N, C-alpha and C positions, 0 to 999 in steps of 0.2 A: 591742446590736442583737439582736433576736430572730431565731430560724431563719427564720421566714417572710419577715421584710424582708430577710435575707441572701439567700434564695432569689430573691426578686424582683429585688434588685440584680443577682445573678449572671445572671439572665435578660435584664435590660436590657443588660448588658455583652455578653453573647453576641450578643443582637439587633443591636446597634451593630456588632459586629465582622462579623457575617454581611452587615449592609446595605453595609458598605463594601468588603467582600471583592470581589475582581474575578472570582472563580470563580462560575459559575452552578451551580444544583442540577442542571438538566439540560444536558448536554452536546449541542452541535450535532452532527449526524451527520457522519461522516468524509466528505470530499469523494471523490466517486466518480471514479477515474482515467478519463481520456478512453479510449474503446474504439474499435476498427477492427474491420471485418468481413474475415475471411480465408477462403478456401476451400481445403479439403484433401481428398484422396481417401484413404480408409482402407479396410483389408479390412472386410467386412460383420461379421465377428466382432468386430472392434475397436468398431464402432459400437453393436453391441449391449451390448458390456461398458459402454461409455461410457454409455449410457442406463441401464443397470442401476445403475451406480456412482452416477450423478447421482440416481436415485430413491432409492438406499440412504441418502445423505447428505442427501436433501431439498434438492437444489440443481439448477441447471440445468447441462446439459452444456458450456456456455461456461465456466461457473465452474470445473469439473471440469478441463477441458483448461488453463484459465489457471493453476490452482493447481499441476497437475501439471507444466507447463512451468517455472513459477517454482521448484518443488522440483528438477527436473531441472538448471536453470542454477545453482542454489545448490549443488547436492551434487557436481556434476562439476568436480573440481579442474583437471583437464587443460583443460576447456573455459574456465573462469574465468581461467585464465593466458593461454591463447590470445587470449581476447575482451579482456583488458588489453592485451596486446601490439598486438592490431589496432587497438583504439581509439587507443593511443598513436601508431601508425604513421599512422593515418587523420587524427588531429588534426594531426600534423606536416606531412603531406602538404597538409592544407588550408591551413595557416598559409603554407607556402611557395607554394602556388597563389595566395593572396591577395595575397602579395607581387608575384608576377608579373602578376597582374591589375591591380594598381595601377601597375606601371611600364609597361604597355603603353599 
């Protein structure tokens, strides 16, 4: 088999593999999480800094707030422990409430 035929054969094999592959060349965009609107009062200087930072990274103020809060929640070990305990207590109370509601 000469090199040209070998090259054609390899090309055919790669084409068949790509055609059968479940992976697409272009990925679908990530699903945007559901958003909600909140209102908060902040000092005027904080609003100014927020707008400047958003402009600095070419993003919206909402994006800056969301990412800053995510970072805060991730980095604050005390909060994470408290939130885990709170979630466990809340889920335990909810389960007990469900039992009581069914018994009534």
